[in-house]
matplotlib code that plots the C-alpha trace (Angstrom):
import matplotlib.pyplot as plt

x = [-21.9, -20.5, -22.4, -21.7, -20.0, -18.6, -21.0, -24.2, -26.4, -25.7, -28.0, -27.8, -30.6, -33.8, -32.4, -31.1, -28.2, -27.9, -25.0, -22.5, -23.5, -20.4, -17.7, -14.9, -12.8, -15.6, -18.0, -20.1, -23.6, -25.5, -28.6, -30.9, -34.4, -36.7, -38.8, -41.8, -39.9, -39.0, -35.6, -33.4, -30.0, -28.3, -25.3, -23.0, -19.8, -16.6, -16.2, -13.1, -15.1, -17.7, -15.5, -14.8, -17.1, -16.7, -17.7, -20.8, -21.8, -21.5, -23.4, -26.3, -26.5, -26.7, -29.6, -31.4, -30.9, -32.0, -35.2, -36.1, -36.3, -39.1, -40.7, -41.1, -37.6, -35.6, -35.3, -37.0, -35.2, -36.7, -34.8, -31.5, -29.6, -26.7, -26.2, -25.6, -22.2, -21.7, -24.0, -26.2, -28.9, -31.4, -33.2, -35.5, -33.7, -34.4, -33.2, -31.6, -28.0, -26.4, -26.1, -22.4, -22.8, -25.5, -23.3, -20.4, -22.5, -25.0, -23.4, -24.8, -28.5, -30.6, -32.0, -35.5, -34.0, -31.8, -34.9, -36.6, -33.4, -33.4, -37.0, -36.5, -33.4, -35.2, -38.1, -35.8, -34.0, -37.4, -37.9, -34.4, -34.6, -38.2, -36.8, -34.4, -31.4, -28.7, -27.6, -24.0, -22.9, -25.3, -23.3, -23.9, -23.0, -25.7, -28.4, -30.3, -32.1, -35.0, -37.7, -40.2, -37.8, -35.0, -33.9, -31.4, -29.6, -26.8, -27.6, -24.4, -23.1, -26.4, -26.4, -29.1, -29.9, -30.1, -26.3, -25.8, -22.8, -21.7, -18.2, -18.1, -14.4, -11.6, -11.2, -10.0, -11.7, -13.9, -16.7, -18.0, -16.9, -14.5, -16.0, -19.5, -18.9, -20.1, -17.5, -18.8, -18.4, -14.8, -14.0, -15.6, -18.2, -21.7, -23.9, -27.5, -29.7, -28.2, -25.1, -27.1, -28.4, -24.8, -24.2, -27.4, -26.0, -22.7, -24.6, -26.7, -23.6, -22.0, -25.3, -25.3, -21.6, -20.2, -17.5, -17.4, -17.8, -14.8, -11.7, -8.0, -5.0, -5.1, -7.5, -6.1, -6.5, -10.2, -11.0, -9.2, -11.3, -14.5, -13.7, -12.3, -12.8, -15.8, -17.5, -16.7, -20.2, -19.6, -21.9, -24.7, -27.8, -28.8, -32.2, -30.6, -27.5, -29.1, -30.4, -27.0, -25.1, -27.5, -27.1, -23.3, -23.2, -20.3, -22.7, -25.2, -27.8, -27.7, -28.7, -32.3, -34.2, -35.3, -38.8, -37.4, -35.5, -38.8, -40.4, -37.5, -37.6, -41.3, -43.9, -42.4, -44.5, -45.4, -43.7, -43.5, -40.0, -38.4, -34.8, -32.9, -33.4, -29.8, -30.6, -33.7, -31.5, -29.4, -32.5, -33.8, -30.5, -30.5, -34.0, -33.1, -30.1, -32.1, -34.7, -32.0, -30.6, -34.1, -34.9, -31.7, -32.0, -34.7, -33.1, -33.0, -35.2, -36.1, -32.6, -31.9, -29.4, -26.1, -25.3, -22.6, -20.4, -20.4, -20.5, -16.9, -13.9, -13.8, -10.0, -10.4, -13.3, -12.4, -12.4, -13.7, -16.5, -15.4, -16.6, -18.9, -19.4, -23.1, -24.7, -24.4, -22.6, -21.9, -24.3, -23.3, -26.4, -27.2, -27.0, -30.5, -30.8, -27.4, -24.0, -21.0, -19.4, -15.8, -12.8, -10.7, -11.7, -14.7, -14.8, -13.6, -12.3, -14.6, -17.8, -17.8, -14.4, -12.8, -10.1, -7.8, -6.2, -5.5, -3.1, 0.5, 0.9, 3.9, 6.7, 7.3, 11.0, 12.3, 13.8, 17.6, 19.2, 15.9, 15.1, 11.4, 9.6, 9.0, 12.8, 13.6, 14.9, 13.6, 15.6, 13.8, 13.4, 10.0, 10.1, 8.9, 10.1, 8.4, 7.2, 10.2, 12.3, 10.3, 11.9, 14.8, 12.7, 13.5, 10.5, 10.4, 11.2, 7.7, 6.2, 5.7, 7.6, 6.0, 3.3, 1.1, -0.1, 2.5, 3.7, 3.3, 0.0, -0.4, -2.4, -3.3, -3.2, -4.2, -0.9, -1.0, 0.0, 2.6, 3.8, 2.6, 3.2, 1.8, 3.1, 1.8, 3.4, 1.4, 1.8, -0.1, -1.6, -3.1, -0.7, -0.1, 2.3, 1.5, 4.0, 3.1, 5.5, 4.6, 7.1, 5.9, 7.9, 8.2, 5.8, 7.7, 6.5, 4.4, 4.8, 7.8, 7.7, 8.4, 5.3, 3.2, 4.5, 4.1, 0.4, -0.2, 1.6, -0.4, -3.8, -4.1, -1.9, -3.7, -1.7, -1.7, -3.3, -0.9, 2.1, 5.4, 7.6, 11.0, 12.7, 16.0, 16.0, 13.6, 12.6, 9.4, 7.0, 4.0, 1.9, -1.8, -3.5, -4.9, -8.5, -8.5, -7.1, -9.5, -7.9, -4.3, -2.3, 0.4, 0.2, 3.2, 3.3, 6.7, 7.9, 11.4, 11.6, 9.4, 8.8, 5.8, 5.8, 2.9, 3.5, 0.7, 1.0, -1.9, -2.6, -2.6, 1.2, 2.0, -0.4, -0.1, 2.8, 4.8, 4.3, 5.9, 9.5, 8.9, 6.9, 9.7, 12.2, 10.0, 9.7, 13.5, 14.1, 11.4, 12.9, 16.4, 15.0, 13.3, 16.7, 18.3, 15.6, 15.7, 19.4, 19.2, 15.6, 13.2, 13.5, 11.1, 7.9, 6.7, 3.1, 1.0, 1.0, -0.5, 1.7, 4.4, 4.7, 7.9, 8.0]
y = [33.1, 35.8, 38.8, 40.0, 43.2, 45.7, 46.0, 44.9, 42.0, 40.0, 38.1, 34.4, 33.6, 35.0, 34.9, 37.9, 36.8, 37.9, 35.9, 33.2, 30.0, 28.1, 27.6, 25.3, 24.1, 23.5, 26.4, 28.1, 27.9, 31.2, 32.4, 33.7, 35.2, 34.4, 37.1, 35.8, 36.2, 32.6, 31.9, 29.4, 27.8, 28.5, 26.3, 28.0, 26.5, 28.4, 30.1, 28.1, 24.9, 26.3, 25.3, 21.8, 19.6, 16.7, 18.9, 20.1, 16.5, 15.7, 18.9, 18.0, 14.6, 16.3, 18.4, 15.4, 13.4, 16.2, 16.8, 13.1, 13.1, 14.8, 14.2, 15.5, 14.3, 15.9, 19.5, 20.3, 21.7, 25.1, 25.9, 25.2, 26.2, 23.7, 25.4, 28.9, 30.5, 29.7, 26.7, 26.9, 25.0, 26.4, 24.4, 25.1, 26.7, 24.7, 26.3, 23.8, 22.8, 19.9, 16.9, 17.3, 20.9, 20.0, 17.4, 19.8, 22.5, 20.5, 17.1, 13.6, 13.1, 11.3, 7.9, 9.2, 11.9, 9.2, 7.1, 10.1, 10.6, 7.0, 7.1, 10.3, 8.9, 5.7, 7.6, 9.8, 6.7, 5.3, 8.5, 8.4, 4.7, 5.1, 7.5, 4.8, 6.4, 5.6, 8.5, 7.3, 10.0, 9.9, 11.3, 13.8, 16.9, 15.9, 15.5, 18.6, 18.8, 21.0, 22.3, 19.7, 16.7, 15.4, 16.5, 14.6, 16.8, 16.8, 14.4, 15.5, 11.9, 10.0, 7.5, 5.4, 2.3, 0.3, 0.3, 2.4, 4.7, 3.9, 5.2, 9.0, 9.2, 7.0, 3.4, 3.0, 6.1, 6.0, 8.4, 9.0, 9.9, 7.6, 6.2, 6.3, 4.4, 0.8, -2.0, -2.6, 1.1, 1.1, -1.8, -0.2, -2.9, -2.3, -0.6, -1.4, 0.6, -1.5, 0.7, 3.7, 1.6, 1.1, 4.8, 5.3, 3.0, 4.9, 8.1, 6.8, 5.6, 9.0, 10.6, 8.3, 8.6, 11.7, 9.7, 7.7, 3.9, 3.5, 5.7, 5.7, 8.0, 8.0, 7.4, 3.9, 2.9, 4.1, 2.2, -0.9, -0.7, -0.3, -3.5, -5.6, -4.2, -4.3, -0.9, 0.9, 1.2, 1.7, 4.4, 3.3, 2.7, -0.9, -0.3, 0.9, -1.3, -4.2, -1.9, -0.1, -3.4, -4.8, -1.7, -2.0, -5.6, -6.2, -8.3, -6.0, -8.9, -9.0, -5.3, -4.3, -2.4, 1.2, -0.2, -2.6, 0.2, 2.0, -1.1, -1.6, 2.0, 1.8, 4.6, 8.1, 10.4, 13.7, 16.8, 20.5, 20.5, 17.2, 17.9, 18.8, 22.4, 23.3, 22.3, 24.4, 27.3, 26.9, 27.0, 30.1, 31.9, 30.9, 32.2, 35.5, 35.9, 35.1, 37.7, 40.3, 39.6, 39.7, 43.0, 44.6, 43.3, 45.6, 47.5, 51.3, 53.3, 50.2, 49.9, 46.5, 44.2, 44.0, 40.7, 38.3, 39.7, 43.2, 42.0, 40.8, 42.4, 41.1, 40.6, 38.0, 35.6, 33.9, 37.0, 36.4, 38.7, 41.3, 40.3, 42.6, 42.2, 41.5, 42.7, 40.3, 37.0, 35.5, 32.6, 29.8, 29.1, 25.6, 25.3, 23.8, 22.2, 21.5, 21.2, 21.9, 19.0, 19.8, 18.4, 16.2, 14.5, 15.6, 13.8, 13.9, 14.8, 17.3, 16.7, 14.6, 13.3, 11.4, 9.1, 7.2, 4.2, 2.1, 4.4, 5.3, 9.0, 10.2, 10.9, 14.5, 13.5, 10.4, 7.7, 7.7, 7.0, 7.5, 3.8, 3.0, 2.0, -1.5, -2.0, -0.6, -3.0, -2.9, -0.8, -1.8, -5.3, -6.6, -5.3, -2.0, -0.3, -1.3, 1.4, 0.5, 1.4, 4.6, 6.0, 6.8, 9.2, 12.7, 14.3, 17.3, 16.5, 17.4, 14.4, 11.0, 7.9, 6.4, 3.8, 1.6, -2.0, -4.7, -6.7, -5.8, -5.2, -6.6, -4.6, -5.6, -3.9, -5.5, -7.4, -9.0, -8.4, -6.0, -5.0, -1.8, -0.1, 3.0, 4.8, 7.8, 10.4, 12.7, 15.6, 16.5, 19.5, 17.2, 17.6, 14.5, 13.0, 10.0, 8.2, 5.2, 3.0, 0.6, -1.4, -2.8, -5.8, -6.8, -9.5, -12.3, -12.2, -9.1, -5.5, -4.1, -2.7, 0.8, 0.5, -0.6, 2.2, 4.8, 3.8, 4.0, 7.4, 8.9, 8.1, 11.6, 13.4, 15.9, 17.4, 21.1, 21.3, 19.4, 21.2, 19.2, 19.4, 19.9, 17.3, 15.7, 12.7, 10.6, 10.4, 12.5, 13.9, 16.2, 18.1, 17.4, 20.7, 22.5, 22.5, 18.7, 18.7, 17.8, 17.8, 17.6, 20.8, 19.2, 16.0, 14.8, 11.9, 10.4, 7.8, 6.4, 3.5, 0.8, 2.6, 4.8, 7.0, 9.0, 11.8, 13.9, 16.6, 18.1, 20.2, 23.9, 24.1, 23.4, 25.3, 25.6, 27.8, 26.4, 22.6, 22.2, 22.3, 19.7, 17.5, 17.5, 16.6, 13.7, 12.5, 12.5, 10.7, 8.1, 7.3, 6.9, 4.6, 2.5, 2.1, 1.0, -1.5, -2.8, -3.6, -4.9, -6.0, -4.4, -4.4, -6.3, -4.2, -5.6, -4.9, -1.9, 0.7, 4.1, 7.1, 7.8, 11.5, 13.3, 14.2]
z = [-8.4, -10.6, -11.9, -15.4, -16.3, -16.9, -19.9, -18.0, -19.1, -22.2, -24.6, -25.6, -28.1, -26.6, -23.0, -21.2, -19.0, -15.4, -13.9, -14.4, -12.5, -13.3, -16.0, -17.0, -19.9, -22.3, -21.6, -19.0, -17.5, -17.2, -15.3, -17.9, -18.2, -21.2, -22.8, -20.8, -17.6, -16.8, -15.4, -17.2, -16.9, -20.2, -21.2, -23.7, -25.1, -25.4, -28.8, -29.7, -29.8, -32.3, -35.3, -34.0, -36.0, -33.5, -30.6, -32.5, -33.1, -29.4, -28.5, -30.9, -29.2, -25.8, -27.0, -28.5, -25.3, -23.0, -25.1, -24.9, -21.1, -19.3, -16.0, -12.5, -11.5, -14.3, -15.6, -18.9, -21.9, -22.8, -26.0, -27.8, -30.9, -31.6, -35.0, -33.6, -34.0, -30.3, -29.6, -26.5, -24.6, -22.1, -19.4, -16.6, -13.7, -10.5, -7.3, -5.0, -4.0, -5.7, -3.3, -3.0, -2.0, 0.5, 2.1, 2.4, 4.0, 6.1, 6.6, 5.8, 5.3, 7.9, 6.9, 6.0, 3.7, 2.0, 1.4, -0.2, -2.3, -3.4, -4.4, -6.4, -8.2, -9.0, -10.5, -12.5, -13.9, -14.9, -16.9, -18.4, -19.3, -20.5, -23.1, -24.4, -22.7, -20.2, -18.1, -17.7, -15.2, -12.2, -9.2, -6.4, -8.5, -11.0, -8.3, -7.1, -3.8, -4.9, -2.6, -3.8, -4.1, -6.3, -9.8, -11.9, -14.4, -17.1, -19.9, -21.8, -22.1, -22.1, -25.0, -26.7, -24.7, -28.0, -28.0, -31.1, -31.3, -27.7, -28.2, -27.8, -28.4, -29.7, -28.7, -25.1, -23.8, -20.7, -20.1, -16.6, -13.1, -11.2, -8.1, -9.5, -12.7, -12.9, -13.4, -16.9, -17.7, -16.3, -18.6, -21.6, -22.1, -23.5, -20.9, -19.9, -17.5, -14.7, -15.0, -13.8, -10.8, -9.7, -9.8, -7.8, -5.1, -5.0, -4.7, -1.8, 0.0, -0.1, 1.0, 4.1, 5.0, 3.4, 1.6, -1.6, -1.4, -3.7, -3.0, -3.9, -4.1, -7.9, -10.7, -11.5, -7.9, -7.8, -10.9, -9.6, -6.5, -8.5, -10.4, -7.6, -4.1, -1.8, -1.2, 2.1, 3.6, 7.3, 8.4, 6.0, 8.2, 8.6, 7.1, 3.9, 3.7, 1.9, -0.9, -1.3, -1.4, -4.0, -6.2, -6.0, -7.1, -9.6, -11.8, -13.6, -13.5, -9.7, -9.3, -8.7, -11.3, -10.6, -10.0, -7.4, -5.7, -5.3, -3.8, -1.4, -0.3, 0.5, 0.7, 1.4, 3.5, 1.8, 3.2, 2.3, 3.7, 2.5, 3.5, 6.7, 7.8, 6.8, 3.2, 3.2, 4.5, 1.4, -0.8, 0.9, 0.4, -3.3, -3.8, -2.2, -4.4, -7.6, -6.5, -6.0, -9.5, -11.1, -9.3, -10.6, -14.2, -15.7, -18.6, -18.0, -20.5, -22.4, -23.8, -25.4, -23.6, -25.5, -27.4, -26.3, -29.1, -27.5, -23.9, -23.9, -25.6, -29.2, -29.1, -26.3, -26.9, -23.6, -21.5, -18.0, -16.9, -14.3, -10.8, -9.0, -5.3, -4.5, -1.3, 1.6, 1.4, -2.0, -2.8, -5.1, -7.2, -8.2, -12.0, -12.0, -15.4, -16.9, -15.4, -17.6, -19.4, -18.5, -20.3, -18.1, -14.8, -13.3, -10.5, -8.1, -10.0, -11.8, -13.7, -16.9, -17.9, -20.8, -19.4, -21.7, -20.0, -23.1, -25.0, -24.2, -25.1, -27.0, -24.5, -23.7, -23.1, -24.9, -22.8, -22.5, -25.8, -27.6, -27.1, -27.7, -24.5, -26.0, -26.0, -22.6, -20.0, -16.4, -14.0, -10.9, -9.6, -8.6, -5.0, -3.4, -0.1, 3.1, 5.5, 7.7, 4.7, 4.2, 7.4, 5.1, 3.0, 3.8, 5.7, 7.9, 11.6, 12.8, 11.0, 12.6, 11.5, 8.4, 8.9, 6.8, 6.3, 6.8, 3.8, 0.1, -1.6, -5.1, -7.6, -11.1, -14.5, -17.8, -18.0, -14.5, -10.9, -9.6, -6.1, -4.5, -1.1, 0.4, 3.6, 5.5, 7.7, 10.1, 12.4, 15.6, 13.7, 11.1, 8.2, 6.1, 3.6, 1.5, -0.7, -2.9, -4.9, -7.7, -9.8, -13.2, -14.3, -17.9, -19.0, -20.8, -24.4, -23.6, -22.8, -21.1, -17.6, -19.0, -21.2, -18.3, -16.0, -18.7, -19.2, -15.5, -15.3, -18.2, -16.7, -15.3, -17.8, -20.0, -22.8, -22.8, -19.3, -17.0, -15.7, -16.1, -13.0, -14.6, -12.3, -13.1, -10.6, -12.8, -16.4, -16.0, -13.5, -13.5, -11.0, -10.7, -11.7, -8.7, -10.0, -9.6, -6.0, -3.2, 0.2, -1.0, -1.5, -3.8, -5.8, -7.8, -10.2, -11.1, -13.6, -13.8, -16.3, -14.8, -11.4, -10.6, -7.5, -6.1, -3.6, -1.9, 0.8, 2.6, 5.7, 6.7, 7.4, 3.7, 1.5, -2.3, -3.1, -0.2, -0.5, -3.9, -2.7, 0.0, -2.4, -4.9, -2.2, -1.0, -4.6, -5.1, -1.9, -2.7, -6.0, -4.5, -1.8, -4.5, -6.3, -3.0, -2.3, -5.9, -5.3, -1.8, -1.1, 1.4, 5.2, 7.3, 7.8, 11.0, 11.9, 11.1, 13.8, 14.6, 13.9, 16.5, 17.0, 18.1, 21.7]

ax = plt.figure().add_subplot(projection="3d")
ax.plot(x, y, z, "-o")
ax.set_aspect("equal")
plt.show()
């Protein structure tokens, strides 16, 4: 949480603003107070988007969608002004941590709490679908554990269930959060309410286990697993497993309806403390912090609160409010009604994302000789290094020998199969290196390997946001921005003609600011190894083994 200053409270519409709850690329969410004293979560877009007609259209849709949904399991819209100079939307502020925050702070939920969660989510979807909408982005960060039960928030990408205007952006764009998107949403097909039920199942899985049912080292891998892999459900209680499995069916017709989810969960016993005590501890801390802010917010001498225009320097419309240290520990307040729709990947990436997997972006650096990708011949044969070969990758001596699954895994893009191999190095202290290789062969009569590799490489590239690496050992590479990193300290994506290499480094020994040099060295060594294997073939892998640490 961030209090506002140095100019004191600001005003958005009729709401006096006390603190910043969260902010991102598209805007910020503020804690506000209405003239009658009610608290509200006020979503305000950044000023530079106010002149973007397309953005205003999307914001109006969000307002309309949010107003159409009302019920005990969602947060009501109080007011909105999409036509304001800086558009805003205010919703009921509901204290309570988001599910992902609760899981991080208190651990996985017990079975009875997950049943209560399932019932609340199903009832919320009945409200959403009853309004003729599909939520499209149900996930842990959009689920609040309020004192009296569940709240589902953020209808920023909800669309009409009738199927009208289902494409928010250009053809090929995907809207949602990887790992929680249904297979039909990944493929860009027309959605039905069953898509939200898939997301419900994925949310229940992480509540039971603390980890997503579909994971991967990169966005394309996560999406591939959603489409083709079975969910990882070890740790889901036996009493809940059949329900979660049914919700995660690949076929939308095989999934239960929200009403059937309610029936499967059964009757939930009433309780004044529905969540584990650690979650109620988070709730109490949030209420105390809100009370402190409200107590300090009364204007002195009846002086009016300054407007937004005077609250930040007019020469910098994006100026970040000055931080003030609050008394006691800093409490991260739940947004309550609306979570920012952030540009880029939200999920696990962060919040709501627009992911383009069907368009090859213009190349920041042309291929050698300025030859179009459609005319570039493959440089790498259809083989990848084994983890036995990976021992030749230059890694610090404290790391184990590389290990991984024997043989070569075959993944699939829209043109067919291609070889892939991933290997891992570890240290006794828990540091980790991961390197993946994928070689994209040219399809006879179809796309070249360079085109296929470029498309894969661009999946997480965001023009104007992604930091190019400046490497010289391959055609191009970029660093995954730090705000999208989870456990990894450095993540580097590399493309060289029809080869794609992924390198990740994590652990306390190599923090950000120190891991970059080693990651770049690993990437260069991995590309050189791929060239050798392309010419000579891979070494026998043998069998998968546990890491062997230096003595």
